ZAMARDREN-768875 format. One record per residue: residue in three letters; x, y, z of N, C-alpha, C in turn; residue number from 1. Coordinates in nm, 3 decimals, m for minus. Example, Ala and Ser with C-alpha at 12.3 -4.5 7.8 and 13.67 -1.06 7.14 Angstrom:
KEMAR:ala:1.319:m0.569:0.780:1.230:m0.450:0.780:1.320:m0.330:0.780:1
KEMAR:ser:1.285:m0.225:0.708:1.367:m0.106:0.714:1.290:0.003:0.787:2
***
This chain:
KEMAR:met:0.084:m0.117:0.000:0.000:0.000:0.000:0.089:0.124:0.000:1
KEMAR:leu:0.053:0.220:m0.082:0.133:0.341:m0.093:0.070:0.454:m0.010:2
KEMAR:tyr:0.156:0.527:0.060:0.112:0.636:0.146:0.166:0.769:0.093:3
KEMAR:pro:0.092:0.878:0.109:0.142:1.007:0.061:0.256:1.059:0.149:4
KEMAR:lys:0.353:1.119:0.082:0.465:1.179:0.153:0.520:1.293:0.068:5
KEMAR:glu:0.562:1.399:0.133:0.614:1.515:0.060:0.765:1.500:0.040:6
KEMAR:asp:0.811:1.524:m0.081:0.954:1.530:m0.110:0.995:1.676:m0.089:7
KEMAR:his:1.061:1.705:0.023:1.095:1.842:0.059:1.198:1.903:m0.035:8
KEMAR:met:1.287:1.822:m0.088:1.393:1.874:m0.177:1.334:1.923:m0.309:9
KEMAR:glu:1.245:1.843:m0.367:1.186:1.878:m0.497:1.049:1.946:m0.483:10
KEMAR:arg:1.000:1.956:m0.359:0.870:2.017:m0.329:0.757:1.957:m0.414:11
KEMAR:lys:0.743:1.825:m0.406:0.634:1.759:m0.477:0.582:1.643:m0.392:12
KEMAR:leu:0.466:1.598:m0.426:0.400:1.490:m0.353:0.444:1.356:m0.410:13
KEMAR:met:0.475:1.264:m0.322:0.516:1.129:m0.361:0.428:1.028:m0.289:14
KEMAR:phe:0.418:0.910:m0.346:0.355:0.797:m0.278:0.463:0.695:m0.252:15
KEMAR:val:0.478:0.653:m0.126:0.586:0.561:m0.088:0.530:0.441:m0.013:16
KEMAR:cys:0.601:0.332:m0.024:0.567:0.210:0.049:0.642:0.213:0.182:17
KEMAR:arg:0.577:0.172:0.290:0.640:0.172:0.422:0.725:0.048:0.447:18
KEMAR:his:0.714:m0.053:0.359:0.785:m0.178:0.382:0.906:m0.195:0.291:19
KEMAR:cys:0.904:m0.132:0.176:1.018:m0.139:0.086:1.054:0.002:0.039:20
KEMAR:glu:1.144:0.017:m0.049:1.190:0.148:m0.095:1.114:0.200:m0.216:21
KEMAR:his:1.004:0.134:m0.254:0.930:0.177:m0.373:0.864:0.312:m0.350:22
KEMAR:asn:0.875:0.401:m0.448:0.805:0.530:m0.443:0.773:0.573:m0.586:23
KEMAR:glu:0.671:0.654:m0.598:0.631:0.707:m0.728:0.570:0.845:m0.709:24
KEMAR:gly:0.584:0.927:m0.811:0.531:1.062:m0.807:0.380:1.063:m0.822:25
KEMAR:ala:0.316:1.156:m0.756:0.170:1.169:m0.763:0.132:1.251:m0.886:26
KEMAR:glu:0.023:1.213:m0.951:m0.025:1.288:m1.067:m0.085:1.421:m1.026:27
KEMAR:his:m0.151:1.424:m0.912:m0.215:1.546:m0.862:m0.166:1.574:m0.721:28
KEMAR:ser:m0.175:1.697:m0.680:m0.130:1.733:m0.546:m0.238:1.712:m0.440:29
KEMAR:cys:m0.356:1.669:m0.481:m0.465:1.645:m0.388:m0.455:1.503:m0.331:30
KEMAR:val:m0.449:1.493:m0.199:m0.440:1.363:m0.133:m0.579:1.311:m0.096:31
KEMAR:tyr:m0.665:1.402:m0.049:m0.799:1.364:m0.004:m0.895:1.477:m0.037:32
KEMAR:lys:m1.013:1.441:m0.085:m1.115:1.540:m0.117:m1.244:1.498:m0.049:33
KEMAR:his:m1.299:1.588:0.031:m1.424:1.561:0.103:m1.534:1.645:0.040:34
KEMAR:val:m1.632:1.580:m0.021:m1.742:1.650:m0.087:m1.864:1.640:0.003:35
KEMAR:val:m1.916:1.755:0.042:m2.033:1.760:0.128:m2.154:1.793:0.041:36
KEMAR:ser:m2.250:1.704:0.041:m2.374:1.732:m0.032:m2.481:1.767:0.070:37
KEMAR:ile:m2.547:1.877:0.046:m2.650:1.924:0.139:m2.785:1.892:0.079:38
KEMAR:ala:m2.861:1.811:0.149:m2.997:1.778:0.107:m3.088:1.797:0.228:39
KEMAR:ser:m3.198:1.859:0.207:m3.288:1.880:0.319:m3.349:1.747:0.362:40
KEMAR:arg:m3.394:1.742:0.484:m3.453:1.621:0.539:m3.576:1.580:0.458:41
KEMAR:glu:m3.650:1.678:0.409:m3.772:1.648:0.335:m3.739:1.581:0.202:42
KEMAR:val:m3.635:1.627:0.135:m3.598:1.569:0.006:m3.531:1.434:0.026:43
KEMAR:ala:m3.442:1.426:0.125:m3.368:1.303:0.148:m3.459:1.190:0.195:44
KEMAR:ala:m3.561:1.221:0.272:m3.648:1.118:0.328:m3.778:1.105:0.251:45
KEMAR:gly:m3.785:1.163:0.135:m3.910:1.161:0.058:m3.948:1.023:0.011:46
KEMAR:gly:m4.071:1.009:m0.031:m4.119:0.881:m0.082:m4.234:0.827:m0.002:47
KEMAR:lys:m4.278:0.710:m0.040:m4.394:0.648:0.026:m4.362:0.598:0.167:48
KEMAR:asp:m4.235:0.581:0.203:m4.199:0.532:0.336:m4.197:0.641:0.441:49
KEMAR:leu:m4.217:0.764:0.403:m4.212:0.875:0.496:m4.310:0.859:0.613:50
KEMAR:pro:m4.434:0.819:0.592:m4.525:0.801:0.708:m4.482:0.689:0.803:51
KEMAR:asn:m4.400:0.596:0.758:m4.354:0.486:0.843:m4.229:0.522:0.923:52
KEMAR:asp:m4.172:0.639:0.897:m4.051:0.682:0.967:m4.087:0.729:1.107:53
KEMAR:pro:m4.039:0.662:1.213:m4.078:0.701:1.349:m4.014:0.831:1.397:54
KEMAR:thr:m3.918:0.886:1.324:m3.853:1.010:1.367:m3.936:1.133:1.333:55
KEMAR:phe:m4.035:1.120:1.246:m4.120:1.233:1.210:m4.242:1.238:1.301:56
KEMAR:pro:m4.278:1.355:1.351:m4.396:1.366:1.437:m4.525:1.353:1.356:57
KEMAR:arg:m4.629:1.307:1.422:m4.760:1.289:1.358:m4.856:1.393:1.413:58
KEMAR:gln:m4.953:1.428:1.329:m5.051:1.528:1.369:m5.186:1.493:1.306:59
KEMAR:pro:m5.295:1.517:1.378:m5.427:1.496:1.317:m5.453:1.606:1.214:60
KEMAR:lys:m5.418:1.579:1.091:m5.432:1.676:0.981:m5.497:1.605:0.864:61
KEMAR:glu:m5.601:1.664:0.809:m5.674:1.600:0.699:m5.599:1.616:0.567:62
KEMAR:cys:m5.584:1.505:0.496:m5.519:1.505:0.365:m5.613:1.570:0.263:63
KEMAR:pro:m5.565:1.666:0.185:m5.653:1.730:0.087:m5.690:1.637:m0.029:64
KEMAR:lys:m5.618:1.527:m0.047:m5.644:1.437:m0.159:m5.741:1.325:m0.121:65
KEMAR:cys:m5.711:1.253:m0.010:m5.794:1.136:0.025:m5.876:1.158:0.152:66
KEMAR:his:m5.857:1.270:0.221:m5.929:1.306:0.344:m5.898:1.214:0.461:67
KEMAR:his:m5.780:1.149:0.458:m5.733:1.070:0.572:m5.702:1.167:0.685:68
KEMAR:glu:m5.723:1.125:0.809:m5.718:1.217:0.924:m5.581:1.230:0.991:69
KEMAR:glu:m5.476:1.164:0.940:m5.345:1.172:1.008:m5.235:1.198:0.906:70
KEMAR:ala:m5.137:1.279:0.946:m5.025:1.311:0.858:m4.898:1.328:0.941:71
KEMAR:val:m4.783:1.298:0.882:m4.656:1.329:0.945:m4.611:1.465:0.891:72
KEMAR:phe:m4.530:1.536:0.971:m4.487:1.667:0.925:m4.344:1.694:0.967:73
KEMAR:ser:m4.283:1.789:0.897:m4.150:1.838:0.933:m4.144:1.985:0.895:74
KEMAR:gln:m4.047:2.054:0.951:m4.031:2.197:0.924:m3.921:2.218:0.822:75
KEMAR:ser:m3.930:2.330:0.752:m3.822:2.364:0.658:m3.699:2.398:0.739:76
KEMAR:arg:m3.584:2.368:0.683:m3.458:2.391:0.755:m3.376:2.501:0.689:77
KEMAR:ser:m3.443:2.600:0.638:m3.374:2.712:0.575:m3.305:2.795:0.680:78
KEMAR:lys:m3.179:2.830:0.655:m3.104:2.913:0.748:m3.109:3.060:0.707:79
KEMAR:asn:m3.184:3.089:0.606:m3.199:3.225:0.559:m3.285:3.302:0.658:80
KEMAR:arg:m3.242:3.419:0.697:m3.318:3.498:0.796:m3.453:3.543:0.743:81
KEMAR:asp:m3.461:3.566:0.614:m3.585:3.616:0.555:m3.688:3.505:0.529:82
KEMAR:ala:m3.646:3.380:0.540:m3.736:3.269:0.510:m3.837:3.250:0.623:83
KEMAR:thr:m3.961:3.226:0.586:m4.064:3.196:0.686:m4.066:3.047:0.710:84
KEMAR:met:m4.115:3.008:0.827:m4.122:2.867:0.859:m4.226:2.800:0.770:85
KEMAR:lys:m4.189:2.690:0.709:m4.280:2.617:0.621:m4.292:2.474:0.675:86
KEMAR:leu:m4.413:2.422:0.679:m4.437:2.284:0.723:m4.461:2.195:0.602:87
KEMAR:phe:m4.397:2.080:0.603:m4.413:1.980:0.497:m4.492:1.863:0.556:88
KEMAR:tyr:m4.605:1.831:0.496:m4.691:1.723:0.542:m4.688:1.607:0.443:89
KEMAR:ser:m4.708:1.486:0.496:m4.722:1.367:0.414:m4.833:1.282:0.474:90
KEMAR:cys:m4.927:1.240:0.389:m5.042:1.162:0.433:m4.998:1.026:0.484:91
KEMAR:cys:m5.058:0.981:0.595:m5.025:0.851:0.654:m5.102:0.735:0.591:92
KEMAR:asn:m5.194:0.763:0.502:m5.267:0.658:0.433:m5.169:0.588:0.338:93
KEMAR:pro:m5.146:0.455:0.354:m5.049:0.386:0.271:m5.086:0.384:0.122:94
KEMAR:asp:m5.214:0.399:0.091:m5.256:0.399:m0.050:m5.244:0.538:m0.113:95
KEMAR:cys:m5.227:0.642:m0.032:m5.225:0.779:m0.083:m5.082:0.833:m0.093:96
KEMAR:gly:m5.019:0.860:0.021:m4.883:0.915:0.022:m4.871:1.057:m0.030:97
KEMAR:his:m4.983:1.130:m0.037:m4.982:1.267:m0.088:m4.897:1.358:0.002:98
KEMAR:arg:m4.821:1.450:m0.059:m4.740:1.546:0.016:m4.782:1.687:m0.019:99
KEMAR:trp:m4.787:1.774:0.084:m4.824:1.914:0.062:m4.753:2.001:0.166:100
KEMAR:thr:m4.758:2.131:0.145:m4.693:2.225:0.236:m4.794:2.328:0.285:101
KEMAR:glu:m4.760:2.389:0.396:m4.839:2.501:0.452:m4.744:2.604:0.506:102
***
């Protein structure tokens, strides 16, 4: 296995083996790249399984599509100061799964 190491004399990145003398130059100077993808809870947890998720609170709210009396909800997670709080609802009827906002 090759590990990153800096060649101080030539000021370049090398990959070296810790058990033998093998080394090779790196094609790029990047050793590790961490990509953070930001997805809201509503988008990431969307779908028909949302009403079965025990982490979402339930509320007696009538579905506008099937008139079922229970829905799970979550709040928008916008960090913008000007954004108003928005509630995202999902019908608990397994045959419906309708989603709406207020």
